C-alpha positions as CSV (number, residue, x, y, z in Angstrom):
1,M,0.7,-1.6,33.5
2,S,3.5,-4.1,34.1
3,E,6.9,-2.9,35.0
4,Q,9.5,-2.9,32.2
5,P,13.2,-2.1,32.4
6,T,14.0,1.5,31.8
7,Y,16.0,2.4,28.7
8,E,18.5,5.2,29.0
9,P,19.3,6.6,25.6
10,P,23.0,7.1,24.8
11,K,24.3,10.6,24.2
12,V,24.8,9.7,20.5
13,W,22.7,7.0,18.9
14,T,24.6,4.4,16.9
15,W,23.3,1.8,14.5
16,D,23.1,-1.8,15.7
17,S,22.5,-3.8,12.5
18,Q,21.5,-6.8,14.6
19,N,18.7,-5.0,16.4
20,G,16.1,-7.7,15.8
21,G,12.7,-7.7,14.3
22,Q,11.3,-9.1,11.1
23,F,12.8,-6.4,8.9
24,A,16.2,-5.9,10.7
25,N,18.1,-7.2,7.6
26,I,16.8,-4.3,5.5
27,N,16.5,-1.5,7.9
28,R,19.4,1.0,7.9
29,P,20.0,4.7,8.8
30,I,21.4,5.7,5.4
31,A,20.0,6.1,1.9
32,G,21.3,5.3,-1.5
33,A,21.9,2.1,-3.6
34,T,23.7,-0.9,-2.2
35,H,24.2,-2.6,-5.6
36,D,24.0,-1.9,-9.3
37,K,21.0,-3.3,-11.2
38,D,18.8,-1.8,-13.8
39,L,15.0,-1.9,-13.6
40,P,13.3,-4.1,-16.2
41,V,11.1,-2.2,-18.8
42,G,8.1,-3.6,-20.6
43,R,6.2,-2.4,-23.6
44,H,3.4,-0.4,-21.9
45,P,3.7,3.4,-21.2
46,L,3.4,2.8,-17.4
47,Q,6.0,0.8,-15.6
48,L,5.2,0.0,-12.0
49,Y,7.8,-1.4,-9.5
50,S,6.0,-2.6,-6.4
51,L,4.9,-5.2,-3.9
52,A,1.3,-5.9,-2.7
53,T,1.6,-4.2,0.6
54,P,-1.2,-1.7,1.4
55,N,0.8,1.1,-0.3
56,G,1.4,-1.0,-3.4
57,V,-2.2,-2.1,-3.6
58,K,-3.4,1.5,-3.8
59,V,-1.7,1.9,-7.2
60,T,-2.6,-1.5,-8.7
61,V,-6.2,-0.9,-7.7
62,M,-6.2,2.5,-9.3
63,L,-4.7,1.1,-12.6
64,E,-7.2,-1.7,-12.7
65,E,-10.0,0.7,-12.1
66,L,-8.8,3.0,-14.9
67,L,-8.7,0.0,-17.3
68,A,-12.2,-1.0,-16.2
69,L,-13.4,2.4,-17.3
70,G,-11.8,1.9,-20.7
71,H,-8.7,4.0,-20.4
72,E,-6.4,2.0,-22.7
73,G,-3.5,4.3,-21.9
74,A,-3.5,2.9,-18.4
75,E,-2.1,-0.4,-19.5
76,Y,0.9,-1.2,-17.4
77,N,3.7,-3.6,-16.6
78,A,4.0,-4.4,-12.9
79,W,7.4,-5.7,-11.7
80,L,7.8,-7.4,-8.3
81,V,10.1,-5.6,-5.9
82,N,11.1,-8.0,-3.1
83,I,11.8,-5.7,-0.2
84,G,12.9,-8.7,2.0
85,E,15.8,-9.3,-0.4
86,G,16.7,-5.6,-0.7
87,D,15.5,-5.0,-4.3
88,Q,14.5,-1.5,-3.3
89,F,18.2,-0.6,-2.8
90,S,19.2,-1.4,-6.4
91,S,20.6,1.5,-8.4
92,G,17.7,1.3,-10.8
93,F,15.1,1.5,-8.0
94,V,16.8,4.3,-6.2
95,G,16.8,6.2,-9.5
96,A,13.0,5.8,-9.5
97,N,12.6,6.6,-5.8
98,P,15.5,7.9,-3.8
99,N,13.6,7.0,-0.7
100,S,13.8,3.3,-1.6
101,K,10.1,2.6,-0.8
102,I,7.5,0.9,-2.9
103,P,5.7,1.7,-5.1
104,A,7.5,3.6,-7.8
105,L,6.3,4.4,-11.2
106,W,7.9,5.5,-14.5
107,D,5.5,7.2,-16.9
108,R,7.0,6.8,-20.3
109,S,4.0,8.2,-22.3
110,G,5.5,11.6,-22.9
111,D,8.5,12.9,-24.6
112,E,10.6,12.3,-21.5
113,P,10.0,9.6,-18.9
114,T,8.6,10.9,-15.6
115,R,9.3,9.3,-12.3
116,V,6.5,9.3,-9.7
117,F,7.0,8.0,-6.2
118,E,5.0,8.0,-3.0
119,S,1.7,6.2,-3.4
120,A,-0.5,9.3,-3.0
121,S,1.5,11.1,-5.6
122,I,1.1,8.2,-8.0
123,L,-2.7,8.2,-7.4
124,F,-2.9,12.0,-8.0
125,H,-0.7,11.7,-11.1
126,L,-2.9,9.0,-12.6
127,A,-6.2,10.8,-11.6
128,E,-5.0,14.0,-13.3
129,K,-3.6,12.2,-16.3
130,F,-6.9,10.3,-17.1
131,G,-9.4,12.7,-15.5
132,A,-10.9,10.0,-13.3
133,F,-11.6,9.4,-9.6
134,L,-10.9,13.0,-8.7
135,P,-13.2,16.0,-9.1
136,A,-11.8,18.6,-11.4
137,S,-12.3,21.6,-9.0
138,G,-14.2,23.0,-6.2
139,P,-15.1,21.8,-2.7
140,E,-15.5,18.2,-3.9
141,R,-11.9,18.1,-5.1
142,T,-10.7,19.6,-1.8
143,E,-12.6,17.0,0.2
144,V,-11.0,14.2,-1.7
145,M,-7.5,15.6,-1.2
146,N,-8.3,16.1,2.5
147,W,-8.8,12.4,2.9
148,V,-5.8,11.4,0.8
149,F,-3.5,13.5,3.0
150,W,-5.3,12.2,6.1
151,Q,-4.4,8.7,5.0
152,M,-0.8,9.6,4.3
153,G,-0.4,11.2,7.7
154,S,-2.4,8.6,9.7
155,A,-1.2,5.2,8.2
156,P,2.3,5.4,9.7
157,Y,0.7,5.2,13.2
158,L,-1.2,2.1,12.0
159,G,1.6,0.4,10.2
160,G,4.9,1.6,11.7
161,G,3.3,2.1,15.0
162,F,0.6,-0.4,15.9
163,G,1.5,-3.0,13.3
164,H,5.2,-2.9,14.1
165,F,4.9,-3.3,17.9
166,Y,1.9,-5.7,17.8
167,A,3.0,-8.0,15.0
168,Y,6.7,-7.5,14.1
169,A,8.7,-6.3,17.0
170,P,11.1,-8.9,18.5
171,E,9.5,-8.4,21.9
172,K,6.0,-7.4,23.0
173,W,5.9,-4.3,25.1
174,E,2.7,-3.1,26.7
175,Y,3.2,0.6,26.5
176,P,3.8,0.9,22.7
177,I,1.1,-1.6,21.9
178,N,-1.4,0.2,24.1
179,R,-0.4,3.6,22.7
180,F,-0.7,2.7,19.1
181,A,-3.8,0.5,19.5
182,M,-5.5,3.5,21.0
183,E,-4.5,5.6,18.0
184,A,-5.6,2.9,15.5
185,K,-9.0,2.7,17.2
186,R,-9.3,6.5,17.2
187,Q,-8.6,6.6,13.5
188,L,-11.2,3.9,12.9
189,D,-13.7,6.0,14.8
190,V,-12.9,9.0,12.6
191,L,-13.7,6.9,9.6
192,D,-16.8,5.3,11.1
193,R,-18.3,8.7,12.0
194,E,-17.6,10.1,8.5
195,L,-19.1,7.1,6.8
196,A,-22.3,7.1,8.8
197,D,-24.2,9.1,6.2
198,K,-22.3,8.7,3.0
199,T,-21.4,5.8,0.7
200,Y,-17.7,6.6,0.3
201,I,-15.3,8.6,2.4
202,A,-15.5,11.9,0.4
203,G,-19.2,11.6,-0.6
204,E,-21.3,9.5,-2.9
205,D,-18.6,9.0,-5.5
206,Y,-15.8,6.5,-5.3
207,T,-12.4,8.3,-5.5
208,I,-8.7,8.1,-5.0
209,A,-9.4,8.8,-1.3
210,D,-11.1,5.4,-1.0
211,M,-8.3,3.8,-3.0
212,A,-5.7,5.3,-0.6
213,I,-7.5,4.4,2.6
214,W,-9.1,1.0,1.8
215,P,-5.8,-1.0,1.5
216,W,-5.0,0.0,5.0
217,Y,-8.1,0.4,7.1
218,G,-10.5,-1.6,4.9
219,Q,-8.2,-4.6,4.9
220,L,-7.6,-4.1,8.6
221,V,-11.3,-4.5,9.4
222,L,-11.6,-7.4,6.9
223,G,-9.0,-9.3,9.0
224,R,-6.1,-9.1,6.5
225,L,-3.6,-7.0,8.5
226,Y,-1.6,-8.0,11.5
227,S,-4.1,-10.6,12.6
228,A,-5.5,-7.9,14.8
229,A,-9.2,-7.7,13.9
230,E,-10.4,-9.3,17.2
231,F,-7.8,-7.3,19.3
232,L,-9.1,-4.0,17.9
233,D,-12.8,-5.1,18.0
234,V,-13.2,-4.1,14.3
235,E,-16.7,-5.4,14.1
236,S,-17.8,-2.4,16.3
237,Y,-17.0,0.0,13.4
238,K,-20.1,-0.9,11.4
239,N,-19.9,1.9,8.9
240,V,-16.2,1.2,8.1
241,M,-17.1,-2.5,7.7
242,R,-19.9,-1.7,5.3
243,W,-17.6,0.5,3.2
244,A,-14.8,-2.0,3.3
245,K,-17.0,-4.8,2.0
246,T,-18.5,-2.6,-0.7
247,I,-15.0,-1.8,-2.1
248,D,-13.8,-5.3,-1.6
249,A,-16.5,-6.5,-4.0
250,R,-15.3,-4.4,-6.9
251,P,-13.7,-6.7,-9.6
252,A,-10.9,-4.1,-10.2
253,V,-10.1,-4.1,-6.5
254,Q,-9.9,-7.9,-6.5
255,R,-7.5,-7.9,-9.4
256,G,-5.4,-5.1,-8.0
257,R,-4.9,-7.0,-4.7
258,M,-3.4,-9.9,-6.7
259,V,-0.7,-7.9,-8.6
260,N,2.9,-8.1,-7.2
261,R,1.6,-10.4,-4.5
262,P,4.1,-13.2,-3.6
263,F,2.3,-14.4,-0.5
264,G,-1.1,-16.0,0.3
265,E,-2.9,-18.7,-1.6
266,P,-1.2,-19.4,-5.0
267,H,-4.3,-18.5,-7.0
268,T,-4.2,-15.0,-5.5
269,Q,-0.6,-14.4,-6.5
270,L,0.3,-12.6,-9.7
271,H,3.9,-11.8,-9.2
272,E,4.2,-9.8,-12.4
273,R,1.4,-8.3,-14.5
274,H,2.0,-7.5,-18.2
275,E,-1.3,-8.1,-19.8
276,A,-4.9,-8.4,-18.7
277,S,-4.9,-12.0,-19.6
278,D,-2.2,-12.7,-16.9
279,F,-5.0,-12.9,-14.3
280,E,-6.2,-16.0,-16.1
281,T,-2.9,-17.6,-17.2
282,R,0.0,-16.5,-14.9
283,T,-1.2,-16.8,-11.3
284,Q,1.1,-18.8,-9.2
285,D,-1.1,-21.9,-9.1
286,K,-1.2,-22.1,-12.9
287,L,2.6,-21.5,-13.2
288,E,3.2,-24.3,-10.6
289,A,0.9,-26.6,-12.4
290,A,2.6,-26.0,-15.7
291,A,6.0,-26.7,-14.2
292,E,5.0,-30.1,-12.9
């Protein structure tokens, strides 16, 4: 390992707002709103405020899968939250999620609106509400929840750990990249071993566990996260790759990936989603063509 200068932590840490990195302009050590702005509200019972990061994709995939099953009550408005511009620190968003992280959901189908935040909580809320993608009881239900919580505990090592130091940190340091690459590969090996003799992560049925894990680890092995597929030798995880491609082929997953997506090819971007027809009429390529 190459030598690096030793960092001596101060007695009391202080915030340096110019600490560098891609997200330095929005990172801060305090919570709460920075500005007053109400969240928009559409006509559907479910109001989603999100961005097509892996955590956001979990929820839009779930909603599109519910609609594909015929659950009309799962119709939703999806509003873009631009985290690069600090939309998550508006008073309205902080009211939906005091942690200022996407996604956040308001469920207005009952007598009183219910806020739901944290992506796994939203998946669980929707699965319970519609009786779909989660076994009602017994060991099968427990196994699904095992993997949902595995994902919530593991992904920070992949995203905030490996992804940050490999792709986003202002400087490349050997130790943290090696440390978190090792952990990312260990997690891929966990999945690969589990998927050796079953179709989906919790068994033969597609569940919220797959919807939670796929946007992170599935898209990683498909070459869509951090440009790190070759570095992590993802092709060696053959069972994960098979599972990732199986889920990627689902039409509802393909639609879910597009929602609240302001990056990539224009035909893959649906900044806001208010009706099913928006996938045909309001993708960014069509809006740009109409504006010409």
